[in-house]
All heavy atoms as TSV, in Angstrom:
chain	resi	resn	atom	element	x	y	z
A	1	MET	N	N	18.239	86.247	-59.034
A	1	MET	CA	C	18.682	86.295	-60.392
A	1	MET	C	C	18.877	84.924	-60.897
A	1	MET	O	O	18.452	84.675	-62.061
A	1	MET	CB	C	19.885	87.081	-60.453
A	1	MET	CG	C	20.353	87.474	-61.904
A	1	MET	SD	S	19.287	88.665	-62.583
A	1	MET	CE	C	20.162	89.310	-63.832
A	2	ARG	N	N	19.484	84.172	-60.132
A	2	ARG	CA	C	19.837	82.841	-60.532
A	2	ARG	C	C	18.572	81.921	-60.646
A	2	ARG	O	O	18.454	81.174	-61.607
A	2	ARG	CB	C	20.738	82.166	-59.565
A	2	ARG	CG	C	21.252	80.720	-60.070
A	2	ARG	CD	C	22.093	80.122	-58.968
A	2	ARG	NE	N	23.300	80.963	-58.771
A	2	ARG	CZ	C	24.212	80.698	-57.796
A	2	ARG	NH1	N	23.972	79.565	-56.926
A	2	ARG	NH2	N	25.204	81.378	-57.567
A	3	ALA	N	N	17.674	82.087	-59.802
A	3	ALA	CA	C	16.166	81.398	-59.867
A	3	ALA	C	C	15.522	81.809	-61.105
A	3	ALA	O	O	15.073	81.006	-61.855
A	3	ALA	CB	C	15.497	81.736	-58.594
A	4	GLY	N	N	15.563	83.033	-61.490
A	4	GLY	CA	C	14.961	83.537	-62.621
A	4	GLY	C	C	15.637	82.919	-64.003
A	4	GLY	O	O	14.945	82.525	-64.903
A	5	ALA	N	N	16.941	82.779	-63.984
A	5	ALA	CA	C	17.512	82.285	-65.134
A	5	ALA	C	C	17.316	80.717	-65.264
A	5	ALA	O	O	17.186	80.310	-66.327
A	5	ALA	CB	C	19.130	82.530	-64.999
A	6	VAL	N	N	17.272	80.117	-64.077
A	6	VAL	CA	C	17.040	78.620	-64.132
A	6	VAL	C	C	15.581	78.446	-64.609
A	6	VAL	O	O	15.383	77.574	-65.368
A	6	VAL	CB	C	17.218	78.000	-62.670
A	6	VAL	CG1	C	16.647	76.584	-62.693
A	6	VAL	CG2	C	18.597	77.963	-62.238
A	7	ALA	N	N	14.624	79.249	-64.119
A	7	ALA	CA	C	13.254	79.041	-64.528
A	7	ALA	C	C	13.096	79.303	-66.035
A	7	ALA	O	O	12.372	78.588	-66.821
A	7	ALA	CB	C	12.270	79.880	-63.807
A	8	ALA	N	N	13.653	80.339	-66.549
A	8	ALA	CA	C	13.598	80.711	-67.947
A	8	ALA	C	C	14.260	79.650	-68.801
A	8	ALA	O	O	13.721	79.338	-69.763
A	8	ALA	CB	C	14.196	82.123	-68.266
A	9	GLY	N	N	15.445	79.147	-68.321
A	9	GLY	CA	C	16.119	78.106	-69.117
A	9	GLY	C	C	15.259	76.870	-69.213
A	9	GLY	O	O	15.324	76.257	-70.243
A	10	THR	N	N	14.677	76.439	-68.054
A	10	THR	CA	C	13.886	75.203	-67.993
A	10	THR	C	C	12.758	75.352	-68.940
A	10	THR	O	O	12.342	74.500	-69.558
A	10	THR	CB	C	13.331	74.922	-66.589
A	10	THR	OG1	O	14.474	74.906	-65.667
A	10	THR	CG2	C	12.595	73.609	-66.428
A	11	THR	N	N	12.109	76.584	-68.857
A	11	THR	CA	C	10.886	76.761	-69.759
A	11	THR	C	C	11.324	76.710	-71.204
A	11	THR	O	O	10.644	76.126	-71.973
A	11	THR	CB	C	10.290	78.087	-69.354
A	11	THR	OG1	O	9.860	78.183	-67.976
A	11	THR	CG2	C	9.030	78.377	-70.285
A	12	LEU	N	N	12.320	77.346	-71.546
A	12	LEU	CA	C	12.811	77.191	-72.891
A	12	LEU	C	C	13.096	75.932	-73.364
A	12	LEU	O	O	12.746	75.394	-74.535
A	12	LEU	CB	C	14.163	78.167	-73.128
A	12	LEU	CG	C	14.674	78.293	-74.466
A	12	LEU	CD1	C	13.675	78.866	-75.395
A	12	LEU	CD2	C	15.997	79.197	-74.361
A	13	MET	N	N	13.856	75.094	-72.515
A	13	MET	CA	C	14.225	73.734	-72.934
A	13	MET	C	C	12.868	72.901	-73.138
A	13	MET	O	O	12.771	72.045	-74.018
A	13	MET	CB	C	15.011	73.054	-71.837
A	13	MET	CG	C	16.471	73.627	-71.867
A	13	MET	SD	S	17.273	73.523	-73.564
A	13	MET	CE	C	17.361	71.738	-73.571
A	14	MET	N	N	11.902	73.104	-72.213
A	14	MET	CA	C	10.651	72.336	-72.285
A	14	MET	C	C	10.019	72.741	-73.544
A	14	MET	O	O	9.386	71.883	-74.333
A	14	MET	CB	C	9.733	72.706	-71.192
A	14	MET	CG	C	10.225	71.966	-69.874
A	14	MET	SD	S	9.208	72.373	-68.372
A	14	MET	CE	C	7.667	71.693	-68.953
A	15	LEU	N	N	9.983	74.035	-74.072
A	15	LEU	CA	C	9.340	74.349	-75.308
A	15	LEU	C	C	10.093	73.847	-76.486
A	15	LEU	O	O	9.453	73.358	-77.499
A	15	LEU	CB	C	9.306	75.936	-75.343
A	15	LEU	CG	C	8.213	76.595	-74.425
A	15	LEU	CD1	C	8.383	78.109	-74.576
A	15	LEU	CD2	C	6.810	76.221	-74.911
A	16	LEU	N	N	11.432	73.768	-76.384
A	16	LEU	CA	C	12.116	73.234	-77.533
A	16	LEU	C	C	12.010	71.649	-77.609
A	16	LEU	O	O	12.030	71.211	-78.759
A	16	LEU	CB	C	13.538	73.577	-77.403
A	16	LEU	CG	C	13.875	75.047	-77.604
A	16	LEU	CD1	C	15.422	75.385	-77.220
A	16	LEU	CD2	C	13.678	75.531	-78.920
A	17	MET	N	N	11.829	71.051	-76.509
A	17	MET	CA	C	11.842	69.664	-76.618
A	17	MET	C	C	10.372	69.102	-76.999
A	17	MET	O	O	10.215	68.029	-77.523
A	17	MET	CB	C	12.117	69.040	-75.196
A	17	MET	CG	C	13.533	69.275	-74.652
A	17	MET	SD	S	14.668	68.540	-75.733
A	17	MET	CE	C	14.636	66.816	-75.249
A	18	SER	N	N	9.321	69.885	-76.763
A	18	SER	CA	C	7.999	69.434	-77.239
A	18	SER	C	C	7.849	69.646	-78.623
A	18	SER	O	O	8.151	70.796	-79.197
A	18	SER	CB	C	6.897	70.206	-76.276
A	18	SER	OG	O	6.921	71.505	-76.666
A	19	SER	N	N	7.417	68.795	-79.362
A	19	SER	CA	C	7.275	68.785	-80.696
A	19	SER	C	C	5.836	69.029	-81.188
A	19	SER	O	O	5.020	68.005	-80.910
A	19	SER	CB	C	7.805	67.542	-81.435
A	19	SER	OG	O	7.695	67.537	-82.857
A	20	PRO	N	N	5.449	70.132	-81.863
A	20	PRO	CA	C	4.115	70.337	-82.405
A	20	PRO	C	C	3.696	69.392	-83.396
A	20	PRO	O	O	2.537	69.085	-83.617
A	20	PRO	CB	C	4.081	71.778	-82.691
A	20	PRO	CG	C	5.432	72.113	-83.080
A	20	PRO	CD	C	6.334	71.268	-82.100
A	21	ALA	N	N	4.743	68.767	-84.072
A	21	ALA	CA	C	4.415	67.747	-85.206
A	21	ALA	C	C	3.772	66.573	-84.628
A	21	ALA	O	O	2.947	65.861	-85.350
A	21	ALA	CB	C	5.646	67.392	-85.882
A	22	LEU	N	N	3.980	66.306	-83.376
A	22	LEU	CA	C	3.188	65.073	-82.629
A	22	LEU	C	C	1.726	65.290	-82.715
A	22	LEU	O	O	1.007	64.335	-82.472
A	22	LEU	CB	C	3.878	64.686	-81.362
A	22	LEU	CG	C	5.201	64.346	-81.319
A	22	LEU	CD1	C	5.774	64.237	-79.922
A	22	LEU	CD2	C	5.498	63.101	-82.112
A	23	ALA	N	N	1.273	66.549	-82.753
A	23	ALA	CA	C	-0.170	66.852	-82.637
A	23	ALA	C	C	-0.821	66.241	-83.828
A	23	ALA	O	O	-2.086	66.171	-83.920
A	23	ALA	CB	C	-0.411	68.318	-82.511
A	24	LEU	N	N	-0.112	66.039	-84.914
A	24	LEU	CA	C	-0.724	65.423	-86.209
A	24	LEU	C	C	-0.958	63.961	-86.145
A	24	LEU	O	O	-1.579	63.428	-87.025
A	24	LEU	CB	C	0.175	65.916	-87.344
A	24	LEU	CG	C	0.183	67.542	-87.641
A	24	LEU	CD1	C	1.175	67.680	-88.804
A	24	LEU	CD2	C	-1.183	68.105	-87.821
A	25	THR	N	N	-0.263	63.361	-85.250
A	25	THR	CA	C	-0.377	61.813	-85.186
A	25	THR	C	C	-1.840	61.381	-84.615
A	25	THR	O	O	-2.181	62.033	-83.620
A	25	THR	CB	C	0.665	61.390	-84.198
A	25	THR	OG1	O	2.059	61.731	-84.610
A	25	THR	CG2	C	0.701	59.823	-84.235
A	26	ARG	N	N	-2.390	60.577	-85.342
A	26	ARG	CA	C	-3.768	60.227	-84.920
A	26	ARG	C	C	-3.709	59.141	-83.790
A	26	ARG	O	O	-2.773	58.214	-83.808
A	26	ARG	CB	C	-4.536	59.576	-86.083
A	26	ARG	CG	C	-4.571	60.457	-87.341
A	26	ARG	CD	C	-5.115	61.847	-87.082
A	26	ARG	NE	N	-6.471	61.800	-86.519
A	26	ARG	CZ	C	-7.513	62.524	-87.034
A	26	ARG	NH1	N	-7.262	63.210	-88.040
A	26	ARG	NH2	N	-8.641	62.329	-86.480
A	27	ASP	N	N	-4.525	59.260	-82.849
A	27	ASP	CA	C	-4.568	58.358	-81.715
A	27	ASP	C	C	-5.718	57.281	-82.119
A	27	ASP	O	O	-6.529	57.545	-82.827
A	27	ASP	CB	C	-4.974	58.982	-80.422
A	27	ASP	CG	C	-3.798	59.898	-80.006
A	27	ASP	OD1	O	-2.601	59.691	-80.217
A	27	ASP	OD2	O	-4.060	60.912	-79.193
A	28	ASP	N	N	-5.650	56.270	-81.332
A	28	ASP	CA	C	-6.580	55.086	-81.500
A	28	ASP	C	C	-7.998	55.737	-80.935
A	28	ASP	O	O	-8.048	56.272	-79.932
A	28	ASP	CB	C	-6.232	53.874	-80.743
A	28	ASP	CG	C	-5.124	53.068	-81.337
A	28	ASP	OD1	O	-4.944	53.364	-82.559
A	28	ASP	OD2	O	-4.373	52.360	-80.661
A	29	GLY	N	N	-8.935	55.538	-81.748
A	29	GLY	CA	C	-10.374	55.938	-81.385
A	29	GLY	C	C	-10.534	57.498	-81.609
A	29	GLY	O	O	-11.583	57.998	-81.351
A	30	ASP	N	N	-9.624	58.133	-82.232
A	30	ASP	CA	C	-9.685	59.484	-82.519
A	30	ASP	C	C	-10.566	59.742	-83.826
A	30	ASP	O	O	-10.230	59.166	-84.842
A	30	ASP	CB	C	-8.492	60.204	-82.855
A	30	ASP	CG	C	-8.461	61.598	-82.902
A	30	ASP	OD1	O	-9.460	62.271	-82.600
A	30	ASP	OD2	O	-7.456	62.188	-83.321
A	31	ASP	N	N	-11.710	60.226	-83.787
A	31	ASP	CA	C	-12.612	60.350	-84.866
A	31	ASP	C	C	-13.267	61.759	-84.990
A	31	ASP	O	O	-14.381	61.976	-84.431
A	31	ASP	CB	C	-13.894	59.471	-84.697
A	31	ASP	CG	C	-14.674	59.341	-86.000
A	31	ASP	OD1	O	-14.086	59.696	-87.040
A	31	ASP	OD2	O	-15.787	58.779	-85.816
A	32	PRO	N	N	-12.507	62.695	-85.415
A	32	PRO	CA	C	-12.944	64.218	-85.437
A	32	PRO	C	C	-14.171	64.278	-86.361
A	32	PRO	O	O	-14.274	63.637	-87.358
A	32	PRO	CB	C	-11.713	64.934	-85.823
A	32	PRO	CG	C	-10.943	64.000	-86.727
A	32	PRO	CD	C	-11.223	62.696	-85.963
A	33	GLY	N	N	-15.082	65.136	-86.114
A	33	GLY	CA	C	-16.256	65.442	-86.917
A	33	GLY	C	C	-15.859	66.342	-88.073
A	33	GLY	O	O	-14.643	66.836	-88.061
A	34	PRO	N	N	-16.784	66.771	-88.898
A	34	PRO	CA	C	-16.426	67.773	-89.872
A	34	PRO	C	C	-16.188	69.114	-89.266
A	34	PRO	O	O	-16.689	69.489	-88.171
A	34	PRO	CB	C	-17.781	67.851	-90.757
A	34	PRO	CG	C	-18.894	67.323	-89.806
A	34	PRO	CD	C	-18.210	66.273	-88.839
A	35	GLY	N	N	-15.373	69.962	-89.994
A	35	GLY	CA	C	-15.100	71.210	-89.464
A	35	GLY	C	C	-16.225	72.274	-89.595
A	35	GLY	O	O	-17.105	71.878	-90.180
A	36	LEU	N	N	-15.952	73.308	-88.873
A	36	LEU	CA	C	-17.075	74.390	-88.890
A	36	LEU	C	C	-16.774	75.379	-90.006
A	36	LEU	O	O	-15.547	75.658	-90.174
A	36	LEU	CB	C	-17.073	75.126	-87.519
A	36	LEU	CG	C	-17.412	74.245	-86.287
A	36	LEU	CD1	C	-17.205	75.135	-84.999
A	36	LEU	CD2	C	-18.738	73.769	-86.483
A	37	ASN	N	N	-17.754	75.868	-90.668
A	37	ASN	CA	C	-17.533	76.952	-91.545
A	37	ASN	C	C	-17.520	78.319	-90.735
A	37	ASN	O	O	-17.652	78.263	-89.609
A	37	ASN	CB	C	-18.557	77.026	-92.654
A	37	ASN	CG	C	-20.007	77.243	-92.155
A	37	ASN	OD1	O	-20.083	77.919	-91.082
A	37	ASN	ND2	N	-21.121	76.810	-92.871
A	38	VAL	N	N	-17.207	79.422	-91.470
A	38	VAL	CA	C	-17.036	80.707	-90.869
A	38	VAL	C	C	-18.305	81.133	-90.060
A	38	VAL	O	O	-18.217	81.573	-88.931
A	38	VAL	CB	C	-16.663	81.731	-91.896
A	38	VAL	CG1	C	-16.644	83.057	-91.261
A	38	VAL	CG2	C	-15.367	81.437	-92.563
A	39	MET	N	N	-19.442	80.961	-90.637
A	39	MET	CA	C	-20.693	81.503	-89.971
A	39	MET	C	C	-20.915	80.525	-88.646
A	39	MET	O	O	-21.387	81.114	-87.632
A	39	MET	CB	C	-21.910	81.394	-90.979
A	39	MET	CG	C	-21.772	82.332	-92.067
A	39	MET	SD	S	-21.553	84.072	-91.445
A	39	MET	CE	C	-23.076	84.313	-90.497
A	40	GLU	N	N	-20.742	79.350	-88.732
A	40	GLU	CA	C	-20.886	78.579	-87.523
A	40	GLU	C	C	-19.974	78.870	-86.459
A	40	GLU	O	O	-20.235	78.988	-85.255
A	40	GLU	CB	C	-20.768	76.999	-87.916
A	40	GLU	CG	C	-21.875	76.302	-88.794
A	40	GLU	CD	C	-21.548	75.029	-89.360
A	40	GLU	OE1	O	-20.369	74.599	-89.466
A	40	GLU	OE2	O	-22.443	74.241	-89.661
A	41	THR	N	N	-18.646	79.104	-86.872
A	41	THR	CA	C	-17.695	79.521	-85.909
A	41	THR	C	C	-18.012	80.878	-85.236
A	41	THR	O	O	-17.956	80.923	-84.010
A	41	THR	CB	C	-16.299	79.689	-86.591
A	41	THR	OG1	O	-15.894	78.436	-87.187
A	41	THR	CG2	C	-15.203	80.002	-85.562
A	42	LEU	N	N	-18.469	81.823	-86.019
A	42	LEU	CA	C	-18.750	83.044	-85.478
A	42	LEU	C	C	-20.000	82.994	-84.638
A	42	LEU	O	O	-20.174	83.597	-83.548
A	42	LEU	CB	C	-19.172	84.130	-86.644
A	42	LEU	CG	C	-17.875	84.631	-87.383
A	42	LEU	CD1	C	-18.216	85.538	-88.538
A	42	LEU	CD2	C	-16.987	85.380	-86.436
A	43	GLY	N	N	-21.037	82.116	-84.942
A	43	GLY	CA	C	-22.160	81.996	-84.143
A	43	GLY	C	C	-21.956	81.305	-82.877
A	43	GLY	O	O	-22.432	81.619	-81.825
A	44	LEU	N	N	-21.023	80.204	-82.905
A	44	LEU	CA	C	-20.676	79.565	-81.759
A	44	LEU	C	C	-19.697	80.394	-80.706
A	44	LEU	O	O	-19.980	80.291	-79.479
A	44	LEU	CB	C	-20.003	78.337	-82.128
A	44	LEU	CG	C	-19.687	77.253	-81.083
A	44	LEU	CD1	C	-20.994	76.814	-80.294
A	44	LEU	CD2	C	-18.834	76.158	-81.517
A	45	TYR	N	N	-18.901	81.015	-81.199
A	45	TYR	CA	C	-17.852	81.694	-80.371
A	45	TYR	C	C	-17.953	83.223	-80.168
A	45	TYR	O	O	-17.320	83.822	-79.427
A	45	TYR	CB	C	-16.406	81.435	-80.859
A	45	TYR	CG	C	-16.032	79.941	-80.722
A	45	TYR	CD1	C	-15.892	79.246	-81.900
A	45	TYR	CD2	C	-15.764	79.398	-79.626
A	45	TYR	CE1	C	-15.718	77.844	-81.853
A	45	TYR	CE2	C	-15.544	77.992	-79.475
A	45	TYR	CZ	C	-15.406	77.264	-80.617
A	45	TYR	OH	O	-15.036	75.954	-80.540
A	46	VAL	N	N	-19.038	83.811	-80.894
A	46	VAL	CA	C	-19.130	85.250	-80.747
A	46	VAL	C	C	-20.685	85.523	-80.463
A	46	VAL	O	O	-20.933	86.081	-79.396
A	46	VAL	CB	C	-18.776	86.003	-82.143
A	46	VAL	CG1	C	-19.140	87.532	-82.055
A	46	VAL	CG2	C	-17.293	85.898	-82.467
A	47	ALA	N	N	-21.532	85.089	-81.204
A	47	ALA	CA	C	-23.014	85.428	-81.094
A	47	ALA	C	C	-23.554	84.712	-79.921
A	47	ALA	O	O	-24.308	85.343	-79.020
A	47	ALA	CB	C	-23.751	84.984	-82.257
A	48	ALA	N	N	-23.271	83.398	-79.658
A	48	ALA	CA	C	-23.822	82.731	-78.482
A	48	ALA	C	C	-23.344	83.282	-77.113
A	48	ALA	O	O	-24.199	83.413	-76.321
A	48	ALA	CB	C	-23.341	81.152	-78.603
A	49	PRO	N	N	-22.135	83.600	-76.980
A	49	PRO	CA	C	-21.787	84.203	-75.747
A	49	PRO	C	C	-22.400	85.600	-75.467
A	49	PRO	O	O	-22.831	85.931	-74.369
A	49	PRO	CB	C	-20.240	84.363	-75.695
A	49	PRO	CG	C	-19.798	83.268	-76.720
A	49	PRO	CD	C	-20.830	83.233	-77.620
A	50	ILE	N	N	-22.542	86.279	-76.564
A	50	ILE	CA	C	-23.220	87.642	-76.384
A	50	ILE	C	C	-24.725	87.485	-75.985
A	50	ILE	O	O	-25.176	88.142	-75.121
A	50	ILE	CB	C	-23.035	88.570	-77.726
A	50	ILE	CG1	C	-21.614	88.853	-77.889
A	50	ILE	CG2	C	-23.997	89.663	-77.705
A	50	ILE	CD1	C	-21.331	89.595	-79.138
A	51	VAL	N	N	-25.377	86.643	-76.705
A	51	VAL	CA	C	-26.799	86.261	-76.454
A	51	VAL	C	C	-26.959	85.729	-74.996
A	51	VAL	O	O	-27.822	86.143	-74.285
A	51	VAL	CB	C	-27.470	85.313	-77.421
A	51	VAL	CG1	C	-28.750	84.707	-77.042
A	51	VAL	CG2	C	-27.411	85.946	-78.829
A	52	LEU	N	N	-26.145	84.862	-74.619
A	52	LEU	CA	C	-26.055	84.331	-73.265
A	52	LEU	C	C	-25.958	85.429	-72.182
A	52	LEU	O	O	-26.627	85.566	-71.186
A	52	LEU	CB	C	-25.082	83.270	-73.090
A	52	LEU	CG	C	-25.106	82.325	-71.708
A	52	LEU	CD1	C	-26.437	81.697	-71.629
A	52	LEU	CD2	C	-23.993	81.476	-71.718
A	53	PHE	N	N	-24.918	86.368	-72.444
A	53	PHE	CA	C	-24.670	87.409	-71.522
A	53	PHE	C	C	-25.960	88.294	-71.452
A	53	PHE	O	O	-26.389	88.678	-70.347
A	53	PHE	CB	C	-23.545	88.246	-72.096
A	53	PHE	CG	C	-23.441	89.557	-71.297
A	53	PHE	CD1	C	-22.816	89.592	-70.046
A	53	PHE	CD2	C	-23.777	90.762	-71.788
A	53	PHE	CE1	C	-22.611	90.726	-69.266
A	53	PHE	CE2	C	-23.705	91.958	-70.993
A	53	PHE	CZ	C	-23.110	91.919	-69.817
A	54	LEU	N	N	-26.649	88.615	-72.545
A	54	LEU	CA	C	-27.825	89.488	-72.526
A	54	LEU	C	C	-28.961	88.803	-71.774
A	54	LEU	O	O	-29.623	89.551	-71.191
A	54	LEU	CB	C	-28.140	89.858	-73.942
A	54	LEU	CG	C	-27.202	90.765	-74.810
A	54	LEU	CD1	C	-27.553	90.990	-76.141
A	54	LEU	CD2	C	-27.051	92.152	-74.010
A	55	VAL	N	N	-29.084	87.568	-72.004
A	55	VAL	CA	C	-30.139	86.873	-71.363
A	55	VAL	C	C	-29.998	86.866	-69.782
A	55	VAL	O	O	-30.953	87.115	-69.085
A	55	VAL	CB	C	-30.262	85.416	-71.802
A	55	VAL	CG1	C	-31.155	84.548	-70.940
A	55	VAL	CG2	C	-30.827	85.309	-73.265
A	56	ILE	N	N	-28.818	86.562	-69.426
A	56	ILE	CA	C	-28.482	86.675	-67.972
A	56	ILE	C	C	-28.673	88.055	-67.428
A	56	ILE	O	O	-29.251	88.241	-66.363
A	56	ILE	CB	C	-27.037	86.067	-67.620
A	56	ILE	CG1	C	-27.097	84.653	-68.013
A	56	ILE	CG2	C	-26.646	86.283	-66.186
A	56	ILE	CD1	C	-25.737	84.005	-67.998
A	57	ALA	N	N	-28.276	89.097	-68.073
A	57	ALA	CA	C	-28.328	90.463	-67.651
A	57	ALA	C	C	-29.645	90.874	-67.581
A	57	ALA	O	O	-30.178	91.479	-66.632
A	57	ALA	CB	C	-27.507	91.425	-68.564
A	58	GLY	N	N	-30.492	90.412	-68.564
A	58	GLY	CA	C	-31.990	90.763	-68.569
A	58	GLY	C	C	-32.669	90.131	-67.482
A	58	GLY	O	O	-33.526	90.677	-66.772
A	59	LEU	N	N	-32.365	88.834	-67.161
A	59	LEU	CA	C	-32.922	88.216	-65.985
A	59	LEU	C	C	-32.616	88.696	-64.759
A	59	LEU	O	O	-33.426	89.049	-63.822
A	59	LEU	CB	C	-32.579	86.616	-66.077
A	59	LEU	CG	C	-33.227	85.726	-67.088
A	59	LEU	CD1	C	-32.554	84.398	-67.127
A	59	LEU	CD2	C	-34.661	85.710	-66.821
A	60	VAL	N	N	-31.389	89.126	-64.488
A	60	VAL	CA	C	-30.909	89.834	-63.296
A	60	VAL	C	C	-31.720	91.185	-63.153
A	60	VAL	O	O	-32.304	91.548	-62.128
A	60	VAL	CB	C	-29.460	90.091	-63.354
A	60	VAL	CG1	C	-29.053	91.003	-62.251
A	60	VAL	CG2	C	-28.692	88.857	-63.259
A	61	MET	N	N	-31.848	91.937	-64.320
A	61	MET	CA	C	-32.528	93.328	-64.181
A	61	MET	C	C	-34.087	93.032	-63.873
A	61	MET	O	O	-34.639	93.806	-63.100
A	61	MET	CB	C	-32.469	94.007	-65.483
A	61	MET	CG	C	-31.024	94.600	-65.577
A	61	MET	SD	S	-30.724	95.764	-66.887
A	61	MET	CE	C	-31.727	95.343	-68.194
A	62	VAL	N	N	-34.660	92.092	-64.497
A	62	VAL	CA	C	-36.119	91.792	-64.313
A	62	VAL	C	C	-36.374	91.227	-62.891
A	62	VAL	O	O	-37.358	91.689	-62.284
A	62	VAL	CB	C	-36.709	90.919	-65.528
A	62	VAL	CG1	C	-38.037	90.356	-65.033
A	62	VAL	CG2	C	-36.639	91.527	-66.740
A	63	LEU	N	N	-35.531	90.403	-62.350
A	63	LEU	CA	C	-35.899	89.796	-61.193
A	63	LEU	C	C	-35.250	90.393	-59.933
A	63	LEU	O	O	-35.186	89.870	-58.849
A	63	LEU	CB	C	-35.309	88.303	-61.247
A	63	LEU	CG	C	-36.044	87.468	-62.291
A	63	LEU	CD1	C	-35.318	86.134	-62.380
A	63	LEU	CD2	C	-37.507	87.338	-62.108
A	64	ASP	N	N	-34.677	91.609	-60.086
A	64	ASP	CA	C	-34.113	92.370	-59.032
A	64	ASP	C	C	-35.188	92.782	-58.133
A	64	ASP	O	O	-36.039	93.461	-58.452
A	64	ASP	CB	C	-33.307	93.618	-59.671
A	64	ASP	CG	C	-32.554	94.490	-58.493
A	64	ASP	OD1	O	-32.279	93.702	-57.578
A	64	ASP	OD2	O	-32.333	95.583	-58.834
A	65	LYS	N	N	-34.901	92.422	-56.923
A	65	LYS	CA	C	-35.901	92.619	-55.753
A	65	LYS	C	C	-35.575	93.852	-54.935
A	65	LYS	O	O	-36.386	94.253	-53.991
A	65	LYS	CB	C	-35.989	91.424	-54.822
A	65	LYS	CG	C	-36.372	90.125	-55.516
A	65	LYS	CD	C	-37.902	90.054	-55.597
A	65	LYS	CE	C	-38.147	88.594	-56.144
A	65	LYS	NZ	N	-39.380	88.601	-56.936
A	66	SER	N	N	-34.558	94.516	-55.181
A	66	SER	CA	C	-34.172	95.762	-54.338
A	66	SER	C	C	-35.055	96.921	-54.643
A	66	SER	O	O	-35.584	97.056	-55.810
A	66	SER	CB	C	-32.710	96.099	-54.629
A	66	SER	OG	O	-32.480	96.533	-55.947
A	67	LYS	N	N	-35.309	97.628	-53.633
A	67	LYS	CA	C	-36.123	98.902	-53.807
A	67	LYS	C	C	-35.367	99.989	-54.511
A	67	LYS	O	O	-34.164	100.197	-54.228
A	67	LYS	CB	C	-36.560	99.291	-52.469
A	67	LYS	CG	C	-37.310	98.301	-51.648
A	67	LYS	CD	C	-38.756	98.356	-51.927
A	67	LYS	CE	C	-39.409	97.500	-50.903
A	67	LYS	NZ	N	-40.308	96.640	-51.440
A	68	LYS	N	N	-35.954	100.663	-55.427
A	68	LYS	CA	C	-35.305	101.868	-55.969
A	68	LYS	C	C	-35.436	103.130	-55.078
A	68	LYS	O	O	-36.482	103.337	-54.684
A	68	LYS	CB	C	-36.061	102.186	-57.318
A	68	LYS	CG	C	-35.994	101.000	-58.293
A	68	LYS	CD	C	-34.616	100.869	-59.014
A	68	LYS	CE	C	-34.804	99.733	-60.088
A	68	LYS	NZ	N	-33.569	99.209	-60.274
A	69	GLN	N	N	-34.314	103.768	-54.884
A	69	GLN	CA	C	-34.178	105.087	-54.031
A	69	GLN	C	C	-34.612	106.130	-55.055
A	69	GLN	O	O	-33.846	106.375	-55.957
A	69	GLN	CB	C	-32.906	105.142	-53.492
A	69	GLN	CG	C	-32.485	104.063	-52.583
A	69	GLN	CD	C	-33.388	104.020	-51.288
A	69	GLN	OE1	O	-33.796	104.981	-50.831
A	69	GLN	NE2	N	-33.569	102.807	-50.755
A	70	ALA	N	N	-35.645	106.811	-54.676
A	70	ALA	CA	C	-36.103	107.926	-55.361
A	70	ALA	C	C	-35.564	109.322	-55.072
A	70	ALA	O	O	-35.113	109.620	-53.983
A	70	ALA	CB	C	-37.609	108.013	-55.615
């Protein structure tokens, strides 16, 4: 019980001590590109993984060498 309380307290203190506002501070050499619009985001994070999954699944099915049991 004590170990759980210590772990929870430590985690809480670490979360409180870290400041998300520091993420807005620019670093030397930091040069972000232009942002993505909605269609680019959906294509990159939704459509591309689905297409990649379908291509891999299709290749596995086509190149399957096991004999079919009738």
